[in-house]
TORDO-886710 format. One record per residue: residue number from 1; residue in three letters; chain; x, y, z of N, C-alpha, C in turn. Coordinates in pm, 1 decimal. Layout:
BEGIN
zase pos:NUM; code:ALA; unit:A; n.px:X; n.py:Y; n.pz:Z; ca.px:X; ca.py:Y; ca.pz:Z; c.px:X; c.py:Y; c.pz:Z
...
This chain:
BEGIN
zase pos:1; code:MET; unit:A; n.px:-3903.3; n.py:502.3; n.pz:-53.2; ca.px:-3790.8; ca.py:550.9; ca.pz:-130.2; c.px:-3662.3; c.py:524.7; c.pz:-50.9
zase pos:2; code:ALA; unit:A; n.px:-3561.3; n.py:477.4; n.pz:-120.6; ca.px:-3434.5; ca.py:442.9; ca.pz:-55.3; c.px:-3360.4; c.py:568.9; c.pz:-12.1
zase pos:3; code:ASN; unit:A; n.px:-3305.1; n.py:560.9; n.pz:103.2; ca.px:-3222.4; ca.py:668.3; ca.pz:155.2; c.px:-3086.9; c.py:663.3; c.pz:85.0
zase pos:4; code:PHE; unit:A; n.px:-3036.1; n.py:778.5; n.pz:45.9; ca.px:-2907.1; ca.py:786.1; ca.pz:-23.2; c.px:-2796.6; c.py:717.9; c.pz:56.5
zase pos:5; code:PHE; unit:A; n.px:-2800.9; n.py:730.2; n.pz:187.9; ca.px:-2695.5; ca.py:673.4; ca.pz:271.2; c.px:-2704.7; c.py:521.9; c.pz:282.5
zase pos:6; code:ASP; unit:A; n.px:-2819.7; n.py:464.9; n.pz:245.5; ca.px:-2832.5; ca.py:319.7; ca.pz:242.7; c.px:-2771.6; c.py:261.0; c.pz:116.3
zase pos:7; code:ILE; unit:A; n.px:-2754.3; n.py:343.2; n.pz:15.2; ca.px:-2703.4; ca.py:297.3; ca.pz:-114.1; c.px:-2552.2; c.py:313.2; c.pz:-122.8
zase pos:8; code:VAL; unit:A; n.px:-2502.1; n.py:424.0; n.pz:-76.3; ca.px:-2359.9; ca.py:454.4; ca.pz:-85.9; c.px:-2287.7; c.py:390.5; c.pz:32.4
zase pos:9; code:PRO; unit:A; n.px:-2190.6; n.py:302.1; n.pz:4.1; ca.px:-2118.7; ca.py:239.9; ca.pz:115.6; c.px:-2036.5; c.py:343.6; c.pz:191.2
zase pos:10; code:THR; unit:A; n.px:-2029.6; n.py:325.2; n.pz:319.9; ca.px:-1944.4; ca.py:411.3; ca.pz:400.9; c.px:-1832.3; c.py:325.1; c.pz:457.4
zase pos:11; code:PHE; unit:A; n.px:-1716.1; n.py:382.6; n.pz:466.9; ca.px:-1600.7; ca.py:309.4; ca.pz:515.7; c.px:-1568.6; c.py:355.8; c.pz:656.4
zase pos:12; code:ARG; unit:A; n.px:-1534.5; n.py:260.1; n.pz:739.6; ca.px:-1498.2; ca.py:294.5; ca.pz:876.6; c.px:-1364.3; c.py:367.7; c.pz:874.9
zase pos:13; code:PRO; unit:A; n.px:-1335.1; n.py:441.7; n.pz:979.4; ca.px:-1205.9; ca.py:510.8; ca.pz:985.5; c.px:-1090.8; c.py:410.5; c.pz:970.6
zase pos:14; code:LEU; unit:A; n.px:-981.9; n.py:457.9; n.pz:916.6; ca.px:-866.3; ca.py:372.1; ca.pz:892.8; c.px:-816.6; c.py:311.9; c.pz:1024.1
zase pos:15; code:GLN; unit:A; n.px:-797.6; n.py:182.2; n.pz:1023.8; ca.px:-748.3; ca.py:109.5; ca.pz:1140.5; c.px:-595.6; c.py:97.1; c.pz:1131.5
zase pos:16; code:THR; unit:A; n.px:-528.9; n.py:65.9; n.pz:1242.3; ca.px:-383.0; ca.py:51.2; ca.pz:1239.1; c.px:-340.9; c.py:-71.7; c.pz:1160.6
zase pos:17; code:GLN; unit:A; n.px:-429.8; n.py:-170.4; n.pz:1148.8; ca.px:-404.4; ca.py:-287.3; ca.pz:1064.3; c.px:-527.0; c.py:-310.7; c.pz:977.6
zase pos:18; code:SER; unit:A; n.px:-502.6; n.py:-353.2; n.pz:853.9; ca.px:-612.1; ca.py:-379.5; ca.pz:760.4; c.px:-593.2; c.py:-514.2; c.pz:694.8
zase pos:19; code:ARG; unit:A; n.px:-704.4; n.py:-572.7; n.pz:656.8; ca.px:-699.9; ca.py:-694.0; ca.pz:574.8; c.px:-693.7; c.py:-650.2; c.pz:429.1
zase pos:20; code:VAL; unit:A; n.px:-647.4; n.py:-738.5; n.pz:343.4; ca.px:-641.8; ca.py:-704.1; ca.pz:201.5; c.px:-781.2; c.py:-671.6; c.pz:149.0
zase pos:21; code:PHE; unit:A; n.px:-883.7; n.py:-734.5; n.pz:205.4; ca.px:-1021.4; ca.py:-709.5; ca.pz:162.6; c.px:-1062.0; c.py:-563.9; c.pz:187.8
zase pos:22; code:ASP; unit:A; n.px:-1013.5; n.py:-506.5; n.pz:298.2; ca.px:-1046.1; ca.py:-367.5; ca.pz:331.0; c.px:-989.9; c.py:-272.6; c.pz:225.8
zase pos:23; code:LEU; unit:A; n.px:-864.1; n.py:-292.7; n.pz:189.8; ca.px:-801.6; ca.py:-208.8; ca.pz:88.2; c.px:-870.0; c.py:-228.1; c.pz:-46.4
zase pos:24; code:LYS; unit:A; n.px:-897.0; n.py:-351.0; n.pz:-84.0; ca.px:-960.4; ca.py:-378.3; ca.pz:-213.8; c.px:-1097.5; c.py:-312.3; c.pz:-222.1
zase pos:25; code:ALA; unit:A; n.px:-1173.2; n.py:-314.1; n.pz:-113.9; ca.px:-1305.1; ca.py:-249.7; ca.pz:-113.8; c.px:-1292.7; c.py:-100.2; c.pz:-141.2
zase pos:26; code:ARG; unit:A; n.px:-1194.1; n.py:-36.7; n.pz:-80.6; ca.px:-1174.3; ca.py:107.1; ca.pz:-105.9; c.px:-1130.7; c.py:132.2; c.pz:-248.9
zase pos:27; code:LEU; unit:A; n.px:-1043.8; n.py:48.3; n.pz:-301.5; ca.px:-999.4; ca.py:65.0; ca.pz:-439.5; c.px:-1114.7; c.py:42.7; c.pz:-536.8
zase pos:28; code:ASP; unit:A; n.px:-1196.3; n.py:-58.7; n.pz:-511.1; ca.px:-1310.2; ca.py:-87.4; ca.pz:-598.8; c.px:-1411.3; c.py:26.0; c.pz:-597.8
zase pos:29; code:TRP; unit:A; n.px:-1428.0; n.py:89.5; n.pz:-484.4; ca.px:-1521.1; ca.py:200.4; ca.pz:-474.1; c.px:-1465.6; c.py:322.8; c.pz:-546.6
zase pos:30; code:GLY; unit:A; n.px:-1334.7; n.py:325.1; n.pz:-568.2; ca.px:-1272.7; ca.py:437.0; ca.pz:-637.9; c.px:-1238.2; c.py:552.2; c.pz:-546.1
zase pos:31; code:GLU; unit:A; n.px:-1221.0; n.py:522.5; n.pz:-420.4; ca.px:-1188.0; ca.py:626.9; ca.pz:-323.8; c.px:-1043.3; c.py:671.4; c.pz:-346.2
zase pos:32; code:PRO; unit:A; n.px:-1023.2; n.py:795.1; n.pz:-389.2; ca.px:-890.5; ca.py:839.1; ca.pz:-430.9; c.px:-795.7; c.py:882.2; c.pz:-320.5
zase pos:33; code:ALA; unit:A; n.px:-844.8; n.py:911.5; n.pz:-203.3; ca.px:-760.4; ca.py:973.1; ca.pz:-101.3; c.px:-682.5; c.py:871.0; c.pz:-20.1
zase pos:34; code:LEU; unit:A; n.px:-602.6; n.py:790.4; n.pz:-89.6; ca.px:-517.1; ca.py:695.0; ca.pz:-19.5; c.px:-391.0; c.py:670.5; c.pz:-100.2
zase pos:35; code:THR; unit:A; n.px:-288.7; n.py:625.1; n.pz:-31.0; ca.px:-162.0; ca.py:589.5; ca.pz:-94.6; c.px:-121.9; c.py:452.4; c.pz:-43.8
zase pos:36; code:ILE; unit:A; n.px:-72.5; n.py:368.2; n.pz:-135.0; ca.px:-23.5; ca.py:234.8; ca.pz:-99.0; c.px:128.1; c.py:238.3; c.pz:-111.0
zase pos:37; code:ILE; unit:A; n.px:197.3; n.py:202.1; n.pz:-4.0; ca.px:343.8; ca.py:204.1; ca.pz:-2.6; c.px:396.9; c.py:63.0; c.pz:17.5
zase pos:38; code:ASP; unit:A; n.px:490.2; n.py:24.8; n.pz:-68.8; ca.px:558.5; ca.py:-104.8; ca.pz:-63.0; c.px:699.2; c.py:-78.8; c.pz:-10.6
zase pos:39; code:VAL; unit:A; n.px:733.0; n.py:-135.9; n.pz:106.5; ca.px:863.9; ca.py:-109.6; ca.pz:166.4; c.px:966.2; c.py:-219.8; c.pz:139.2
zase pos:40; code:ARG; unit:A; n.px:930.9; n.py:-315.5; n.pz:53.8; ca.px:1027.9; ca.py:-419.5; ca.pz:17.9; c.px:1137.6; c.py:-357.4; c.pz:-68.6
zase pos:41; code:ASP; unit:A; n.px:1245.1; n.py:-431.8; n.pz:-92.4; ca.px:1351.8; ca.py:-375.4; ca.pz:-174.8; c.px:1302.3; c.py:-356.2; c.pz:-318.2
zase pos:42; code:ARG; unit:A; n.px:1369.1; n.py:-267.6; n.pz:-388.8; ca.px:1325.1; ca.py:-227.6; ca.pz:-522.8; c.px:1317.8; c.py:-345.2; c.pz:-620.4
zase pos:43; code:GLY; unit:A; n.px:1408.8; n.py:-440.4; n.pz:-609.1; ca.px:1405.6; ca.py:-557.4; ca.pz:-696.8; c.px:1278.3; c.py:-637.9; c.pz:-678.5
zase pos:44; code:GLU; unit:A; n.px:1238.4; n.py:-659.3; n.pz:-552.5; ca.px:1113.6; ca.py:-730.7; ca.pz:-524.1; c.px:993.4; c.py:-651.4; c.pz:-574.4
zase pos:45; code:PHE; unit:A; n.px:996.9; n.py:-521.0; n.pz:-554.5; ca.px:888.8; ca.py:-435.0; ca.pz:-603.0; c.px:873.9; c.py:-449.7; c.pz:-754.1
zase pos:46; code:ASN; unit:A; n.px:986.6; n.py:-449.0; n.pz:-824.9; ca.px:981.4; ca.py:-458.6; ca.pz:-970.7; c.px:927.0; c.py:-592.4; c.pz:-1018.6
zase pos:47; code:ILE; unit:A; n.px:948.5; n.py:-698.9; n.pz:-941.6; ca.px:896.2; ca.py:-830.6; ca.pz:-979.7; c.px:744.3; c.py:-828.9; c.pz:-975.0
zase pos:48; code:SER; unit:A; n.px:686.9; n.py:-781.1; n.pz:-866.4; ca.px:541.5; ca.py:-762.6; ca.pz:-859.0; c.px:506.5; c.py:-683.6; c.pz:-734.1
zase pos:49; code:HIS; unit:A; n.px:397.1; n.py:-609.4; n.pz:-744.4; ca.px:348.3; ca.py:-528.8; ca.pz:-632.7; c.px:199.7; c.py:-502.9; c.pz:-651.7
zase pos:50; code:ILE; unit:A; n.px:135.0; n.py:-459.4; n.pz:-546.2; ca.px:-6.5; ca.py:-424.4; ca.pz:-554.0; c.px:-22.0; c.py:-310.1; c.pz:-653.6
zase pos:51; code:MET; unit:A; n.px:-121.4; n.py:-322.6; n.pz:-740.8; ca.px:-142.9; ca.py:-218.4; ca.pz:-841.8; c.px:-159.2; c.py:-82.3; c.pz:-774.9
zase pos:52; code:GLY; unit:A; n.px:-83.5; n.py:14.7; n.pz:-824.2; ca.px:-90.3; ca.py:149.9; ca.pz:-771.1; c.px:4.3; c.py:178.5; c.pz:-656.5
zase pos:53; code:ALA; unit:A; n.px:73.5; n.py:76.0; n.pz:-607.4; ca.px:166.5; ca.py:97.4; ca.pz:-495.9; c.px:288.5; c.py:175.9; c.pz:-542.7
zase pos:54; code:VAL; unit:A; n.px:346.4; n.py:250.3; n.pz:-450.0; ca.px:470.8; ca.py:321.2; ca.pz:-477.7; c.px:581.5; c.py:258.9; c.pz:-393.1
zase pos:55; code:PRO; unit:A; n.px:702.7; n.py:250.0; n.pz:-449.1; ca.px:812.2; ca.py:189.9; ca.pz:-372.3; c.px:871.2; c.py:288.2; c.pz:-271.5
zase pos:56; code:MET; unit:A; n.px:899.2; n.py:237.1; n.pz:-153.2; ca.px:969.9; ca.py:313.3; ca.pz:-51.7; c.px:1051.8; c.py:214.0; c.pz:30.1
zase pos:57; code:PRO; unit:A; n.px:1156.5; n.py:156.3; n.pz:-32.1; ca.px:1235.9; ca.py:55.2; ca.pz:38.7; c.px:1289.7; c.py:107.8; c.pz:171.7
zase pos:58; code:LEU; unit:A; n.px:1288.5; n.py:21.5; n.pz:271.5; ca.px:1335.3; ca.py:60.7; ca.pz:404.3; c.px:1481.2; c.py:103.3; c.pz:404.0
zase pos:59; code:ASN; unit:A; n.px:1559.3; n.py:48.7; n.pz:311.1; ca.px:1702.7; ca.py:78.7; ca.pz:308.9; c.px:1735.8; c.py:204.2; c.pz:228.1
zase pos:60; code:GLU; unit:A; n.px:1634.8; n.py:278.1; n.pz:182.9; ca.px:1657.4; ca.py:401.8; ca.pz:108.1; c.px:1592.6; c.py:518.3; c.pz:182.1
zase pos:61; code:PRO; unit:A; n.px:1641.1; n.py:639.4; n.pz:157.5; ca.px:1577.1; ca.py:756.2; ca.pz:219.9; c.px:1430.1; c.py:766.2; c.pz:177.9
zase pos:62; code:THR; unit:A; n.px:1345.6; n.py:808.6; n.pz:269.0; ca.px:1202.0; ca.py:813.8; ca.pz:241.5; c.px:1153.7; c.py:949.8; c.pz:193.6
zase pos:63; code:ASN; unit:A; n.px:1236.7; n.py:1048.3; n.pz:193.9; ca.px:1192.6; ca.py:1184.6; ca.pz:166.0; c.px:1121.1; c.py:1201.3; c.pz:32.8
zase pos:64; code:ARG; unit:A; n.px:1166.1; n.py:1134.6; n.pz:-71.8; ca.px:1106.2; ca.py:1151.6; ca.pz:-204.3; c.px:957.0; c.py:1122.3; c.pz:-204.0
zase pos:65; code:VAL; unit:A; n.px:919.1; n.py:1010.8; n.pz:-149.1; ca.px:778.2; ca.py:971.8; ca.pz:-146.1; c.px:702.3; c.py:1055.1; c.pz:-43.6
zase pos:66; code:LEU; unit:A; n.px:756.4; n.py:1064.9; n.pz:74.7; ca.px:683.1; ca.py:1127.2; ca.pz:184.6; c.px:667.4; c.py:1277.4; c.pz:171.1
zase pos:67; code:ASN; unit:A; n.px:759.8; n.py:1343.4; n.pz:105.3; ca.px:748.4; ca.py:1488.3; ca.pz:88.7; c.px:623.0; c.py:1527.8; c.pz:12.8
zase pos:68; code:LYS; unit:A; n.px:568.0; n.py:1435.1; n.pz:-63.2; ca.px:450.0; ca.py:1464.1; ca.pz:-144.5; c.px:319.7; c.py:1429.7; c.pz:-73.5
zase pos:69; code:LEU; unit:A; n.px:326.8; n.py:1371.5; n.pz:44.5; ca.px:206.5; ca.py:1325.4; ca.pz:113.6; c.px:169.7; c.py:1416.4; c.pz:230.4
zase pos:70; code:GLU; unit:A; n.px:40.7; n.py:1444.3; n.pz:242.5; ca.px:-10.3; ca.py:1517.6; ca.pz:358.2; c.px:-0.3; c.py:1427.9; c.pz:481.3
zase pos:71; code:LEU; unit:A; n.px:21.3; n.py:1485.5; n.pz:595.9; ca.px:35.4; ca.py:1408.0; ca.pz:719.2; c.px:-93.1; c.py:1334.7; c.pz:757.8
zase pos:72; code:ASP; unit:A; n.px:-208.2; n.py:1381.3; n.pz:707.7; ca.px:-334.6; ca.py:1315.4; ca.pz:741.6; c.px:-387.6; c.py:1225.4; c.pz:629.2
zase pos:73; code:ARG; unit:A; n.px:-307.5; n.py:1201.7; n.pz:528.3; ca.px:-349.4; ca.py:1114.3; ca.pz:417.6; c.px:-357.4; c.py:969.4; c.pz:466.3
zase pos:74; code:ASP; unit:A; n.px:-453.6; n.py:893.9; n.pz:414.1; ca.px:-462.9; ca.py:751.6; ca.pz:445.5; c.px:-352.5; c.py:677.0; c.pz:371.2
zase pos:75; code:ILE; unit:A; n.px:-269.3; n.py:605.5; n.pz:445.6; ca.px:-157.3; ca.py:530.9; ca.pz:388.1; c.px:-172.2; c.py:384.6; c.pz:425.3
zase pos:76; code:TYR; unit:A; n.px:-171.5; n.py:299.5; n.pz:324.2; ca.px:-166.6; ca.py:154.7; ca.pz:344.9; c.px:-23.7; c.py:113.4; c.pz:314.7
zase pos:77; code:ILE; unit:A; n.px:35.2; n.py:32.0; n.pz:400.6; ca.px:175.9; ca.py:-2.6; ca.pz:386.6; c.px:194.3; c.py:-153.0; c.pz:401.0
zase pos:78; code:TYR; unit:A; n.px:286.1; n.py:-208.0; n.pz:321.3; ca.px:316.9; ca.py:-350.6; ca.pz:334.5; c.px:463.3; c.py:-375.1; c.pz:303.2
zase pos:79; code:GLY; unit:A; n.px:514.7; n.py:-484.9; n.pz:361.2; ca.px:652.7; ca.py:-524.9; ca.pz:340.1; c.px:660.7; c.py:-673.1; c.pz:312.1
zase pos:80; code:GLU; unit:A; n.px:779.6; n.py:-726.9; n.pz:322.3; ca.px:801.6; ca.py:-870.5; ca.pz:299.3; c.px:736.0; c.py:-953.5; c.pz:409.3
zase pos:81; code:THR; unit:A; n.px:741.7; n.py:-903.8; n.pz:532.6; ca.px:681.8; ca.py:-972.6; ca.pz:647.5; c.px:596.5; c.py:-872.6; c.pz:725.2
zase pos:82; code:ASP; unit:A; n.px:510.9; n.py:-924.4; n.pz:811.7; ca.px:431.1; ca.py:-835.0; ca.pz:896.1; c.px:520.7; c.py:-754.9; c.pz:990.2
zase pos:83; code:GLU; unit:A; n.px:633.0; n.py:-812.6; n.pz:1031.1; ca.px:726.3; ca.py:-741.9; ca.pz:1119.2; c.px:789.8; c.py:-623.7; c.pz:1046.0
zase pos:84; code:GLU; unit:A; n.px:830.9; n.py:-645.6; n.pz:920.7; ca.px:888.6; ca.py:-537.7; ca.pz:840.3; c.px:784.3; c.py:-427.4; c.pz:818.5
zase pos:85; code:THR; unit:A; n.px:662.3; n.py:-468.7; n.pz:791.9; ca.px:553.0; ca.py:-373.4; ca.pz:773.1; c.px:532.5; c.py:-290.6; c.pz:899.4
zase pos:86; code:ALA; unit:A; n.px:529.7; n.py:-356.4; n.pz:1015.2; ca.px:508.6; ca.py:-287.0; ca.pz:1142.6; c.px:620.9; c.py:-186.8; c.pz:1169.8
zase pos:87; code:ALA; unit:A; n.px:744.7; n.py:-224.4; n.pz:1139.5; ca.px:858.0; ca.py:-134.2; ca.pz:1161.0; c.px:846.1; c.py:-10.4; c.pz:1072.4
zase pos:88; code:ALA; unit:A; n.px:809.6; n.py:-30.0; n.pz:947.4; ca.px:794.7; ca.py:82.8; ca.pz:855.3; c.px:678.2; c.py:172.1; c.pz:897.4
zase pos:89; code:ALA; unit:A; n.px:568.7; n.py:111.2; n.pz:939.4; ca.px:452.5; ca.py:188.4; ca.pz:984.2; c.px:487.4; c.py:270.7; c.pz:1108.1
zase pos:90; code:ALA; unit:A; n.px:562.0; n.py:211.8; n.pz:1199.9; ca.px:603.0; ca.py:283.8; ca.pz:1320.8; c.px:689.4; c.py:404.2; c.pz:1284.4
zase pos:91; code:ARG; unit:A; n.px:775.0; n.py:386.8; n.pz:1185.7; ca.px:860.6; ca.py:496.5; ca.pz:1140.0; c.px:776.3; c.py:611.0; c.pz:1083.4
zase pos:92; code:LEU; unit:A; n.px:675.2; n.py:576.4; n.pz:1002.7; ca.px:588.4; ca.py:680.0; ca.pz:946.0; c.px:509.3; c.py:751.5; c.pz:1055.7
zase pos:93; code:ARG; unit:A; n.px:458.1; n.py:674.6; n.pz:1150.3; ca.px:383.0; ca.py:735.8; ca.pz:1260.3; c.px:472.8; c.py:828.8; c.pz:1341.9
zase pos:94; code:ALA; unit:A; n.px:597.3; n.py:787.7; n.pz:1364.2; ca.px:692.3; ca.py:871.6; ca.pz:1437.9; c.px:722.8; c.py:1000.4; c.pz:1361.8
zase pos:95; code:ASP; unit:A; n.px:713.8; n.py:995.2; n.pz:1228.9; ca.px:736.3; ca.py:1113.6; ca.pz:1145.5; c.px:612.7; c.py:1202.7; c.pz:1136.7
zase pos:96; code:GLY; unit:A; n.px:503.8; n.py:1162.4; n.pz:1202.9; ca.px:385.4; ca.py:1247.3; ca.pz:1208.0; c.px:268.6; c.py:1205.3; c.pz:1121.2
zase pos:97; code:TYR; unit:A; n.px:283.1; n.py:1096.7; n.pz:1047.4; ca.px:172.1; ca.py:1050.1; ca.pz:963.4; c.px:67.7; c.py:985.6; c.pz:1053.6
zase pos:98; code:GLN; unit:A; n.px:-54.8; n.py:1036.4; n.pz:1045.2; ca.px:-158.9; ca.py:1000.5; ca.pz:1140.9; c.px:-240.9; c.py:879.0; c.pz:1100.4
zase pos:99; code:ASN; unit:A; n.px:-254.1; n.py:852.8; n.pz:972.4; ca.px:-343.9; ca.py:747.9; ca.pz:922.8; c.px:-266.2; c.py:642.7; c.pz:845.1
zase pos:100; code:VAL; unit:A; n.px:-194.9; n.py:559.6; n.pz:917.3; ca.px:-112.8; ca.py:454.9; ca.pz:856.4; c.px:-171.3; c.py:319.8; c.pz:895.0
zase pos:101; code:SER; unit:A; n.px:-198.4; n.py:237.7; n.pz:794.4; ca.px:-254.0; ca.py:105.3; ca.pz:820.1; c.px:-164.0; c.py:-1.4; c.pz:760.0
zase pos:102; code:GLU; unit:A; n.px:-130.2; n.py:-99.6; n.pz:842.1; ca.px:-45.2; ca.py:-210.8; ca.pz:798.6; c.px:-132.8; c.py:-316.0; c.pz:730.6
zase pos:103; code:ILE; unit:A; n.px:-97.6; n.py:-354.0; n.pz:608.6; ca.px:-173.0; ca.py:-457.2; ca.pz:537.3; c.px:-124.6; c.py:-592.4; c.pz:586.8
zase pos:104; code:ARG; unit:A; n.px:-209.3; n.py:-660.8; n.pz:661.7; ca.px:-172.3; ca.py:-791.2; ca.pz:718.2; c.px:-152.1; c.py:-892.9; c.pz:606.3
zase pos:105; code:GLY; unit:A; n.px:-39.0; n.py:-960.1; n.pz:611.8; ca.px:-8.0; ca.py:-1061.5; ca.pz:511.3; c.px:57.5; c.py:-1005.6; c.pz:387.1
zase pos:106; code:GLY; unit:A; n.px:55.7; n.py:-874.2; n.pz:370.3; ca.px:124.1; ca.py:-807.9; ca.pz:260.0; c.px:86.2; c.py:-858.2; c.pz:122.3
zase pos:107; code:LEU; unit:A; n.px:184.4; n.py:-858.3; n.pz:34.0; ca.px:162.5; ca.py:-898.0; ca.pz:-104.8; c.px:120.1; c.py:-1043.9; c.pz:-115.3
zase pos:108; code:ALA; unit:A; n.px:172.6; n.py:-1129.3; n.pz:-29.3; ca.px:135.8; ca.py:-1271.6; ca.pz:-34.2; c.px:-14.1; c.py:-1288.9; c.pz:-11.2
zase pos:109; code:ALA; unit:A; n.px:-69.8; n.py:-1217.7; n.pz:85.6; ca.px:-213.8; ca.py:-1226.3; ca.pz:112.1; c.px:-293.3; c.py:-1168.7; c.pz:-4.3
zase pos:110; code:TRP; unit:A; n.px:-243.9; n.py:-1059.5; n.pz:-61.2; ca.px:-309.2; ca.py:-995.5; ca.pz:-176.1; c.px:-316.8; c.py:-1093.2; c.pz:-293.8
zase pos:111; code:LYS; unit:A; n.px:-204.4; n.py:-1157.8; n.pz:-322.2; ca.px:-200.2; ca.py:-1254.5; ca.pz:-432.8; c.px:-283.3; c.py:-1378.6; c.pz:-402.6
zase pos:112; code:ALA; unit:A; n.px:-285.0; n.py:-1422.5; n.pz:-276.7; ca.px:-355.1; ca.py:-1545.4; ca.pz:-238.8; c.px:-504.0; c.py:-1539.0; c.pz:-270.0
zase pos:113; code:VAL; unit:A; n.px:-561.9; n.py:-1420.4; n.pz:-265.2; ca.px:-704.2; ca.py:-1407.7; ca.pz:-296.8; c.px:-727.3; c.py:-1363.9; c.pz:-441.3
zase pos:114; code:GLY; unit:A; n.px:-619.6; n.py:-1357.4; n.pz:-519.2; ca.px:-632.0; ca.py:-1331.2; ca.pz:-662.0; c.px:-648.2; c.py:-1185.9; c.pz:-701.7
zase pos:115; code:TYR; unit:A; n.px:-609.3; n.py:-1093.9; n.pz:-614.8; ca.px:-619.5; ca.py:-952.5; ca.pz:-649.1; c.px:-507.9; c.py:-914.4; c.pz:-746.5
zase pos:116; code:PRO; unit:A; n.px:-529.4; n.py:-809.7; n.pz:-827.3; ca.px:-434.0; ca.py:-775.8; ca.pz:-933.0; c.px:-302.3; c.py:-718.1; c.pz:-881.2
zase pos:117; code:VAL; unit:A; n.px:-197.0; n.py:-759.1; n.pz:-949.1; ca.px:-63.8; ca.py:-705.4; ca.pz:-922.4; c.px:-7.9; c.py:-653.1; c.pz:-1053.8
zase pos:118; code:GLU; unit:A; n.px:93.8; n.py:-572.8; n.pz:-1043.5; ca.px:163.4; ca.py:-526.1; ca.pz:-1162.6; c.px:312.3; c.py:-542.2; c.pz:-1140.7
zase pos:119; code:ALA; unit:A; n.px:386.8; n.py:-535.6; n.pz:-1250.3; ca.px:531.5; ca.py:-554.3; ca.pz:-1244.3; c.px:598.6; c.py:-455.5; c.pz:-1337.5
zase pos:120; code:HIS; unit:A; n.px:722.5; n.py:-428.4; n.pz:-1308.4; ca.px:806.2; ca.py:-346.5; ca.pz:-1395.2; c.px:916.4; c.py:-437.6; c.pz:-1446.4
zase pos:121; code:PRO; unit:A; n.px:906.0; n.py:-482.0; n.pz:-1571.3; ca.px:1006.5; ca.py:-575.8; ca.pz:-1622.2; c.px:1145.2; c.py:-512.9; c.pz:-1626.7
zase pos:122; code:ALA; unit:A; n.px:1243.2; n.py:-599.1; n.pz:-1615.5; ca.px:1382.3; ca.py:-553.4; ca.pz:-1624.3; c.px:1407.8; c.py:-499.4; c.pz:-1764.4
zase pos:123; code:PRO; unit:A; n.px:1487.5; n.py:-393.6; n.pz:-1775.9; ca.px:1518.5; ca.py:-340.8; ca.pz:-1908.6; c.px:1597.0; c.py:-442.9; c.pz:-1990.9
zase pos:124; code:VAL; unit:A; n.px:1572.8; n.py:-442.6; n.pz:-2119.3; ca.px:1643.0; ca.py:-534.2; ca.pz:-2209.1; c.px:1782.0; c.py:-477.9; c.pz:-2235.9
zase pos:125; code:THR; unit:A; n.px:1883.1; n.py:-562.4; n.pz:-2216.1; ca.px:2020.6; ca.py:-524.4; ca.pz:-2246.2; c.px:2079.2; c.py:-628.5; c.pz:-2339.4
zase pos:126; code:LEU; unit:A; n.px:2196.9; n.py:-604.2; n.pz:-2388.4; ca.px:2262.1; ca.py:-699.6; ca.pz:-2478.1; c.px:2285.4; c.py:-833.3; c.pz:-2409.5
zase pos:127; code:GLU; unit:A; n.px:2309.2; n.py:-830.3; n.pz:-2277.0; ca.px:2336.9; ca.py:-953.7; ca.pz:-2205.2; c.px:2213.9; c.py:-1042.7; c.pz:-2193.2
zase pos:128; code:ASN; unit:A; n.px:2093.7; n.py:-983.9; n.pz:-2180.4; ca.px:1975.3; ca.py:-1066.8; ca.pz:-2162.4; c.px:1877.2; c.py:-1058.2; c.pz:-2278.6
zase pos:129; code:SER; unit:A; n.px:1925.0; n.py:-1021.2; n.pz:-2397.1; ca.px:1836.0; ca.py:-1017.9; ca.pz:-2513.7; c.px:1861.2; c.py:-1136.0; c.pz:-2603.7
């Protein structure tokens, strides 16, 4: 008879850096206790972002998003570049967030392997209708 623990995948503790495959595996399993943060500017976020990500542009105050998160919540973070991602992750860690993982390659790596993205289209106005 199969052992229950042989059937149910277990995930290793959150690392300081993650591959897109690591995040996708957790999302596919349906593990709810994580937050994905996109630190690119809001315009880039609106064009496309990882499904379920929340915007937290580096040039805007972070309190709105972070006030709702527990300090021990698993946070995956990505930016335009790995350097931008690392800077944002360092800021979160300095603020006391214990489980922050930088998504290596960011959105470009996510898209390169064909994972789903979503977008928020620009509102229709008289000028662009």
